[in-house]
C-alpha positions in Angstrom: 22.5 -7.0 -4.5 23.6 -8.6 -7.4 23.3 -12.0 -5.8 19.9 -11.2 -4.6 18.8 -9.9 -8.1 20.0 -13.5 -9.8 18.4 -15.4 -7.2 15.0 -13.5 -7.7 15.5 -13.6 -11.6 16.1 -17.7 -11.5 13.2 -17.8 -9.2 10.8 -16.0 -11.5 12.2 -17.9 -14.4 11.3 -21.4 -12.6 8.0 -19.9 -11.7 7.4 -19.4 -15.1 8.4 -22.6 -16.3 6.7 -24.4 -13.9 3.4 -22.5 -14.8 3.6 -23.5 -18.3 4.6 -27.3 -17.5 1.0 -27.0 -15.5 -0.7 -25.9 -18.5 0.8 -28.4 -21.0 0.1 -31.2 -18.7 -3.5 -29.5 -18.5 -3.7 -30.3 -14.5 -6.4 -27.8 -14.6 -8.9 -26.5 -17.1 -7.6 -24.2 -19.9 -10.5 -21.8 -19.0 -9.4 -21.1 -15.7 -5.4 -21.9 -16.4 -4.7 -20.0 -19.3 -0.9 -20.2 -20.6 1.7 -17.8 -20.5 1.3 -16.6 -24.3 -2.6 -16.1 -23.3 -1.7 -13.9 -20.7 0.9 -12.0 -22.5 -1.4 -11.4 -25.3 -4.2 -10.3 -22.7 -1.7 -8.0 -21.1 -0.9 -6.3 -24.7 -4.7 -5.8 -25.6 -5.4 -4.8 -22.3 -3.4 -1.7 -22.8 -3.9 -1.5 -26.7 -7.7 -2.1 -26.8 -9.3 -2.0 -23.5 -7.8 1.0 -21.8 -6.1 -0.8 -19.2 -3.7 2.4 -18.7 -6.5 4.7 -18.2 -7.9 2.4 -15.5 -4.6 2.2 -13.8 -3.9 5.8 -13.7 -7.2 6.6 -12.3 -6.6 3.9 -9.3 -3.1 5.6 -8.9 -4.8 9.0 -8.7 -7.1 7.8 -6.1 -4.4 6.1 -3.8 -2.2 9.2 -4.0 -4.8 11.4 -2.9 -5.8 9.0 0.0 -2.2 8.0 0.9 -1.4 11.9 1.1 -4.0 12.7 3.4 -3.5 9.3 5.4 0.1 10.1 5.7 -0.4 13.7 7.0 -2.7 12.5 9.5 -1.0 9.7 10.6 2.3 12.0 11.5 0.1 14.7 13.1 -1.9 12.4 15.4 1.3 10.3 16.4 3.1 13.4 16.9 0.7 14.5 19.4 0.3 11.4 20.9 4.2 11.4 22.1 3.6 15.0 23.0 0.4 14.7 25.2 0.0 11.9 27.7 -3.6 12.4 27.6 -3.9 12.5 23.7 -1.6 9.1 23.9 -4.3 7.5 26.0 -7.3 8.6 23.5 -5.5 8.0 20.6 -4.0 4.7 21.4 -7.2 3.3 22.2 -9.0 4.9 18.8 -5.7 3.0 17.0 -6.5 -0.3 18.8 -10.3 -0.1 17.7 -9.8 1.0 14.1 -7.0 -1.1 13.1 -9.2 -4.1 13.5 -12.0 -3.0 11.3 -11.6 -3.6 7.7 -12.0 -1.0 5.0 -14.6 -3.3 3.4 -16.8 -3.6 6.5 -16.9 0.2 6.8 -18.1 0.3 3.0 -21.6 0.5 3.6 -21.3 3.5 6.0 -18.8 5.1 3.6 -21.3 5.2 1.0 -24.1 6.8 3.0 -21.8 9.2 4.1 -20.2 10.3 0.9 -22.1 8.4 -1.6 -20.9 6.2 -4.7 -17.9 8.3 -5.7 -14.4 9.0 -5.2 -15.0 10.6 -1.6 -16.1 6.7 -0.5 -12.9 5.2 -2.1 -10.5 7.9 -0.8 -12.1 7.5 2.8 -11.3 3.5 2.7 -7.9 4.6 1.7 -7.2 6.9 4.4 -8.5 4.4 7.0 -6.4 1.6 5.4 -3.4 3.3 6.1 -4.0 5.8 8.8 -4.2 3.2 11.6 -1.5 0.8 10.8 1.1 3.6 10.2 0.1 5.3 13.3 1.0 2.0 15.5 4.3 2.0 13.6 5.1 5.5 14.6 4.0 5.5 17.9 5.9 2.4 18.7 9.0 3.8 17.2 8.7 6.9 18.9 8.2 5.0 22.0 11.5 3.0 21.4 13.6 6.1 21.0 16.3 6.3 23.6 16.2 8.8 26.5 19.3 9.8 26.0 18.4 11.4 22.6 15.2 12.9 24.0 17.4 14.7 26.7 19.8 16.0 24.4 17.3 17.4 22.2 15.5 19.4 25.2 18.9 20.5 26.6 19.2 22.1 23.2 16.1 23.9 23.5 13.6 21.3 21.6 10.2 21.0 22.6 6.7 19.9 21.2 6.7 19.4 17.5 10.3 20.8 17.0 11.6 17.7 19.5 9.5 15.4 17.0 11.0 16.5 14.0 14.5 17.1 15.2 14.6 14.0 17.7 11.6 11.3 17.2 11.6 11.3 13.4 15.3 10.6 13.1 15.7 7.9 15.7 12.5 6.3 14.3 12.9 6.3 10.9 13.1 2.9 10.3 9.8 2.4 12.0 8.4 5.3 9.8 9.5 3.2 6.4 8.2 0.1 8.0 4.8 1.8 9.0 4.7 3.1 5.2 5.2 0.3 3.6 2.3 -1.6 6.0 -0.1 1.6 5.1 0.6 1.2 1.3 0.1 -2.2 1.1 -3.1 -2.1 3.0 -4.6 0.9 1.1 -3.5 -0.4 -2.3 -5.7 -3.6 -1.1 -8.5 -1.7 -0.1 -8.5 0.6 -3.0 -8.9 -2.6 -5.3 -11.5 -4.1 -3.1 -13.7 -1.1 -3.2 -13.3 -0.9 -6.9 -14.2 -4.4 -7.4 -17.1 -4.1 -5.4 -18.9 -1.0 -6.9 -16.7 -0.4 -9.7 -17.1 3.1 -11.3 -17.3 6.2 -9.2 -19.3 8.5 -11.3 -15.8 10.0 -12.7 -14.0 7.0 -13.8 -13.2 3.3 -13.0 -10.0 1.7 -11.7 -8.1 -1.5 -12.1 -10.2 -3.4 -9.6 -13.3 -2.5 -11.9 -11.1 -3.8 -15.1 -10.6 -7.1 -13.2 -14.4 -7.4 -12.2 -15.0 -6.7 -15.9 -12.8 -9.4 -16.8 -13.8 -11.9 -14.3 -17.6 -11.2 -15.7 -16.9 -12.0 -19.0 -15.0 -15.4 -18.0 -11.6 -13.7 -19.3 -9.2 -15.4 -16.9 -6.0 -14.4 -18.9 -7.7 -10.7 -18.5 -7.7 -11.0 -15.1 -4.2 -12.3 -15.2 -2.7 -9.7 -17.0 -4.5 -6.7 -14.4 -2.7 -9.0 -11.9 0.6 -8.6 -13.6 0.1 -4.8 -13.9 -0.8 -4.8 -9.9 2.7 -6.9 -9.4 4.7 -4.5 -11.2 3.3 -1.2 -9.6 3.9 -2.7 -6.2 7.5 -3.9 -7.2 8.0 -0.3 -8.7 7.0 1.3 -5.4 9.1 -1.1 -3.1 12.5 -1.2 -5.2 12.1 2.2 -6.9 10.7 4.3 -3.6 11.0 2.4 -0.3 14.6 0.5 -1.3 15.9 3.8 -2.5 14.7 5.8 0.4 16.0 3.1 3.0 19.2 3.4 1.0 19.6 6.8 1.4 18.4 7.2 5.1 18.6 4.2 7.7 21.1 2.0 5.7 23.3 5.0 5.2 22.8 6.0 9.1 23.7 2.3 10.0 20.6 1.8 11.8 19.7 -1.3 9.8 22.0 -3.9 7.9 
């Protein structure tokens, strides 16, 4: 792990050095390719003067609501799919169809159904996580060894108790994979929606902040917002998913 961290730090430092070198060589116009100093100053100013923190927290609030609902629905529907063959046939078809539909493509319908507000954004977030996570869960459940299932049935597990006691632990690597994919797609969907119609009448998120900076040709401000998005992604990946993976599937010997 220490070697991995060192490699990552060296890569980041080399990337920053290359960025500054390209800026000094003026390969691109300064207006569209700001210096590291300008981006750093825009980052500080964003939190100090432009309420970047409140924009970020509002986006996190929306995605937390959407993720919570989407994860619960994915677990419930995927569990029903392994319990009932009839439900599996129907739900597998729904997942195959809906997983191909970009959230942005559904935005006009969502606006008609829920209006320009939090409901529309949360709907897109749920759509973004529900189908890929359901796909991973169903595939993971299908890969569970028949020996495990028979052992569970022999001790009286049926229905949801079988899912909880056998399917979920045995397929937890797929569960984590589904969470990762679903989180990434939901986060991108949220930012896309915020950049398209901006505020929800209650508040505005980081996507709207990027839109405003782009409109004002503040490229350094755009990069500052992107850094915030990257930091959030790193915190979620290493603070949540890697920690969860370390104490579950790695501890159980299911992955290296």
